[in-house]
Rosetta silent file (secondary structure, phi, psi, omega in degrees, C-alpha in Angstrom):
SEQUENCE: MTDRTPHPIARWHAYTDTPTPAGLNALLHDDVTFHSPVVHTPQRGKQITFAYLWAANSTLGNDSFKYLREVVDGTHAVLEFQTEMDGIAVNGIDMITFDEDGLITDFKVMIRPLKAVNMVHRQMGEMLAKMKAAQS
SCORE:     score description
SCORE:     0.000 S_00000001
   1 L     0.000  128.285  175.966   15.810   -0.179   11.870 S_00000001
   2 L  -106.711  173.082  179.179   17.243   -0.175   15.357 S_00000001
   3 L   -63.665  -25.777 -178.592   17.067   -2.874   17.992 S_00000001
   4 L   -87.810  -17.203 -178.205   14.242   -0.963   19.687 S_00000001
   5 L   -81.766  133.441  177.394   12.176   -0.436   16.542 S_00000001
   6 L   -61.363  146.077  177.961    9.659   -3.182   15.802 S_00000001
   7 L   -60.241  143.480 -178.998   10.481   -5.164   12.676 S_00000001
   8 L   -60.420  -14.253  178.029    8.556   -3.829    9.655 S_00000001
   9 H   -63.403  -26.247  177.542    6.732   -7.146    9.412 S_00000001
  10 H   -63.878  -36.130  175.757    4.588   -5.832   12.288 S_00000001
  11 H   -66.334  -37.919  177.706    3.349   -3.078    9.938 S_00000001
  12 H   -62.004  -44.650 -179.696    2.526   -5.728    7.334 S_00000001
  13 H   -65.716  -39.093  177.000    0.468   -7.671    9.859 S_00000001
  14 H   -62.416  -39.282  177.020   -1.327   -4.490   10.968 S_00000001
  15 H   -64.033  -47.236 -178.313   -2.176   -3.829    7.310 S_00000001
  16 H   -65.831  -26.460  176.514   -3.484   -7.367    6.741 S_00000001
  17 H   -70.410  -36.558 -179.312   -5.634   -7.104    9.884 S_00000001
  18 L  -140.495   77.951 -174.893   -7.312   -3.948    8.588 S_00000001
  19 L   -71.563  132.634  172.728   -6.474   -3.508    4.880 S_00000001
  20 L  -137.735  153.109  175.587   -6.887   -0.097    3.303 S_00000001
  21 H   -56.381  -43.732 -178.967   -5.463    1.293    0.049 S_00000001
  22 H   -64.092  -38.328  178.221   -3.618    4.011    1.987 S_00000001
  23 H   -63.857  -42.924  177.683   -2.184    1.431    4.394 S_00000001
  24 H   -66.673  -46.384 -179.279   -0.834   -0.697    1.553 S_00000001
  25 H   -56.884  -38.712 -178.389    0.515    2.292   -0.322 S_00000001
  26 H   -69.289  -16.827 -179.114    2.415    3.438    2.780 S_00000001
  27 H   -88.513  -18.123 -169.754    4.218    0.075    2.970 S_00000001
  28 E   -96.976  131.777  171.824    5.594    0.021   -0.578 S_00000001
  29 E   -71.287  149.117 -178.617    8.887    1.464   -1.782 S_00000001
  30 E   -58.705  -32.618 -178.320    8.612    3.382   -5.076 S_00000001
  31 E  -103.201   28.630 -179.276   10.922    0.836   -6.771 S_00000001
  32 E   -62.247  149.591  175.243    9.350   -2.304   -5.269 S_00000001
  33 E  -118.499  134.046  178.794    9.393   -5.521   -7.298 S_00000001
  34 E  -114.994  132.141  177.760    6.540   -8.048   -7.185 S_00000001
  35 E  -112.046  109.259 -178.467    6.967  -11.697   -8.176 S_00000001
  36 L   -84.180  150.120  176.070    3.615  -13.293   -8.991 S_00000001
  37 L   -74.070  -10.468 -175.819    3.019  -17.044   -8.752 S_00000001
  38 L  -124.710   -3.073  178.778    1.336  -16.909  -12.178 S_00000001
  39 L  -114.777  128.721 -173.251    3.211  -14.202  -14.140 S_00000001
  40 L   -65.899  -43.890 -175.275    6.650  -15.144  -15.472 S_00000001
  41 L   -92.386  145.755  175.975    8.339  -11.742  -15.342 S_00000001
  42 L   -62.885  144.617  178.660    8.820   -9.658  -12.207 S_00000001
  43 E  -100.819  123.081 -173.353    6.493   -6.671  -11.979 S_00000001
  44 E  -111.871  133.279  176.475    8.433   -3.503  -11.123 S_00000001
  45 L   114.928  154.816 -175.435    7.168   -0.348   -9.493 S_00000001
  46 H   -65.322  -41.574 -176.180    4.818    0.770   -6.789 S_00000001
  47 H   -63.151  -48.228 -177.731    1.713    1.114   -8.967 S_00000001
  48 H   -71.836  -37.780  178.469    1.745   -2.422  -10.437 S_00000001
  49 H   -65.447  -42.018  175.639    2.797   -4.001   -7.115 S_00000001
  50 H   -57.023  -46.583 -178.220   -0.031   -2.144   -5.377 S_00000001
  51 H   -58.733  -47.287 -179.282   -2.496   -3.455   -7.996 S_00000001
  52 H   -65.032  -45.006 -177.573   -1.385   -7.075   -7.514 S_00000001
  53 H   -69.778  -34.363  178.324   -1.317   -6.921   -3.709 S_00000001
  54 H   -71.392  -39.302  175.528   -4.686   -5.141   -3.508 S_00000001
  55 H   -63.688  -40.255  177.806   -6.211   -7.706   -5.906 S_00000001
  56 H   -61.910  -40.415  176.442   -4.711  -10.474   -3.768 S_00000001
  57 H   -59.607  -37.218 -176.839   -6.303   -8.944   -0.700 S_00000001
  58 H   -79.966  -15.964 -179.817   -9.639   -9.001   -2.507 S_00000001
  59 H  -111.448  -57.712 -179.168   -9.317  -12.642   -3.588 S_00000001
  60 L   -76.128  -31.306 -172.883   -7.031  -14.550   -1.220 S_00000001
  61 L   -80.715   51.674  178.613   -7.673  -12.348    1.801 S_00000001
  62 L   -88.600 -171.806 -175.660  -11.056  -13.783    2.717 S_00000001
  63 L   -65.080  -20.122 -179.752  -12.291  -14.867    6.172 S_00000001
  64 L   -88.764   -7.398 -177.561  -10.372  -18.170    5.978 S_00000001
  65 L   -66.548  132.619  171.170   -6.980  -16.499    5.349 S_00000001
  66 E  -156.293  146.540  173.280   -4.410  -16.921    8.089 S_00000001
  67 E   -82.722  134.606 -177.712   -0.684  -16.908    8.467 S_00000001
  68 E   -94.816  -37.831  178.454    0.590  -20.193    9.910 S_00000001
  69 E  -162.958  163.138  178.476    4.191  -19.307   10.664 S_00000001
  70 E  -145.607  151.123  174.031    6.911  -16.829    9.858 S_00000001
  71 E  -126.758  124.629 -177.891   10.666  -16.636    9.759 S_00000001
  72 E  -120.188  130.029  179.660   12.263  -13.199   10.070 S_00000001
  73 E  -141.597  105.936 -178.946   15.955  -12.587    9.453 S_00000001
  74 L    60.697 -121.806 -178.908   17.224   -9.031    9.249 S_00000001
  75 L   -94.545   14.887 -179.885   15.326   -7.271    6.465 S_00000001
  76 E  -117.960  144.919  176.106   13.768  -10.495    5.171 S_00000001
  77 E  -141.203  141.222  174.880   10.602  -12.305    6.187 S_00000001
  78 E  -124.417  121.516 -176.966    8.991  -15.520    4.983 S_00000001
  79 E  -121.798  122.924  175.174    5.351  -16.080    5.935 S_00000001
  80 E   -88.210  136.567  178.982    3.422  -19.264    5.246 S_00000001
  81 E  -131.516  164.009  170.849   -0.292  -18.811    4.746 S_00000001
  82 E  -141.282  150.597  175.472   -3.422  -20.815    4.070 S_00000001
  83 E  -159.327  176.062  176.610   -6.843  -19.882    2.794 S_00000001
  84 E  -129.671  135.862  178.823   -9.743  -21.375    0.890 S_00000001
  85 E  -129.338  115.118  179.486  -11.117  -20.118   -2.428 S_00000001
  86 L    49.950   43.710  176.551  -14.316  -21.610   -3.819 S_00000001
  87 L    81.532    2.780  179.584  -13.750  -24.843   -1.907 S_00000001
  88 E  -106.205  126.176  177.790  -10.077  -25.165   -2.930 S_00000001
  89 E   -73.837  129.135  179.514   -7.430  -25.183   -0.212 S_00000001
  90 E  -115.732  128.732  176.705   -4.654  -22.736   -0.969 S_00000001
  91 E  -123.919  134.029 -177.289   -1.250  -22.970    0.719 S_00000001
  92 E  -156.198  178.117  179.865    1.411  -20.384    0.023 S_00000001
  93 E  -135.303  135.010  169.608    4.360  -18.329    1.080 S_00000001
  94 E  -104.134  125.343  175.526    4.955  -14.583    1.033 S_00000001
  95 E  -111.576  115.391 -172.001    8.665  -13.672    0.852 S_00000001
  96 E  -121.922  135.146  174.623    9.131  -10.026    1.746 S_00000001
  97 E  -117.887  136.082  179.984   12.250   -7.835    1.742 S_00000001
  98 E  -113.633  153.306  171.861   12.344   -4.432    3.435 S_00000001
  99 L   -88.959 -177.504 -177.071   14.749   -1.527    3.085 S_00000001
 100 L   -67.010  -15.765  177.609   16.388    0.288    6.018 S_00000001
 101 L   -93.389    0.325  179.592   13.328    2.556    6.271 S_00000001
 102 L    85.731   11.527  177.879   10.978   -0.421    6.636 S_00000001
 103 L   -90.670  146.700  179.784    9.454   -0.156    3.147 S_00000001
 104 E   -73.484  123.000  178.694    8.829   -3.260    1.078 S_00000001
 105 E  -106.460  -20.481  179.988   11.354   -3.500   -1.766 S_00000001
 106 E  -151.443  134.101 -178.365   10.604   -7.051   -2.933 S_00000001
 107 E  -137.878  118.445  179.661    7.523   -9.244   -2.572 S_00000001
 108 E  -121.139  133.278  176.909    7.347  -12.820   -3.868 S_00000001
 109 E  -116.653  131.515  174.719    4.331  -15.098   -3.621 S_00000001
 110 E  -125.136  137.750 -173.683    4.486  -18.864   -4.131 S_00000001
 111 E  -134.139  148.370  174.695    1.323  -20.987   -4.076 S_00000001
 112 E  -143.879  164.162  -14.108    0.452  -24.674   -4.132 S_00000001
 113 L   -77.501 -173.717 -175.911   -1.187  -27.020   -5.214 S_00000001
 114 H   -56.327  -41.536  178.205   -1.789  -26.642   -8.951 S_00000001
 115 H   -56.925  -38.835  179.702   -5.568  -26.354   -8.482 S_00000001
 116 H   -69.386  -41.776  177.622   -4.946  -23.407   -6.192 S_00000001
 117 H   -58.078  -45.179  179.961   -2.540  -21.768   -8.649 S_00000001
 118 H   -64.168  -38.948  178.628   -5.169  -22.043  -11.375 S_00000001
 119 H   -65.489  -46.492  178.917   -7.873  -20.608   -9.083 S_00000001
 120 H   -61.197  -43.484 -179.014   -5.640  -17.677   -8.048 S_00000001
 121 H   -58.213  -47.662 -178.289   -4.716  -17.033  -11.683 S_00000001
 122 H   -65.495  -50.833 -176.551   -8.369  -16.856  -12.724 S_00000001
 123 H   -69.293  -37.884  177.195   -9.638  -14.771   -9.815 S_00000001
 124 H   -65.839  -40.481  178.052   -6.662  -12.411   -9.767 S_00000001
 125 H   -60.096  -43.613  177.684   -7.036  -11.864  -13.518 S_00000001
 126 H   -62.969  -42.294 -178.432  -10.699  -10.982  -13.040 S_00000001
 127 H   -67.969  -42.302  179.537   -9.938   -8.625  -10.154 S_00000001
 128 H   -65.020  -36.957  177.866   -7.099   -6.859  -12.027 S_00000001
 129 H   -64.663  -40.958  177.450   -9.373   -6.424  -15.062 S_00000001
 130 H   -63.387  -42.183 -179.952  -12.056   -4.850  -12.816 S_00000001
 131 H   -65.144  -40.074  179.768   -9.497   -2.507  -11.265 S_00000001
 132 H   -67.528  -40.458  178.686   -8.225   -1.467  -14.686 S_00000001
 133 H   -64.238  -37.542  179.017  -11.767   -0.849  -15.957 S_00000001
 134 H   -66.383  -28.942  179.493  -12.526    1.281  -12.897 S_00000001
 135 H   -76.530  -22.143 -176.418   -9.488    3.452  -13.645 S_00000001
 136 L   -74.678    0.000    0.000  -10.687    4.104  -17.213 S_00000001
């Protein structure tokens, strides 16, 4: 990244504005790590991270989703978001780390309140199960 190159967070925002599987895939480093708000262990690798982020797009990324603010420092970005799922207000943070090529190497999601965590856990589980069944 040079001073003239836009920060890679701009690519993330472009993806979230018009999400496609190819667009998400192009953002992820092969050795990316994903930290879920509901799974204890970090998920390592492009395939599993893609599955979680694509499922999140299909559940959290509804018409009410919006980023409220962001803090960018070097290769790190923290983005606060809000959305609504089945009448439950969801507030969360995406913490994203990029490598020197602008690929995402680490992605952590934190969500509040507990009702929202439980809703995300249920809906993400259902979406991941559908995705796995479709691959079979």
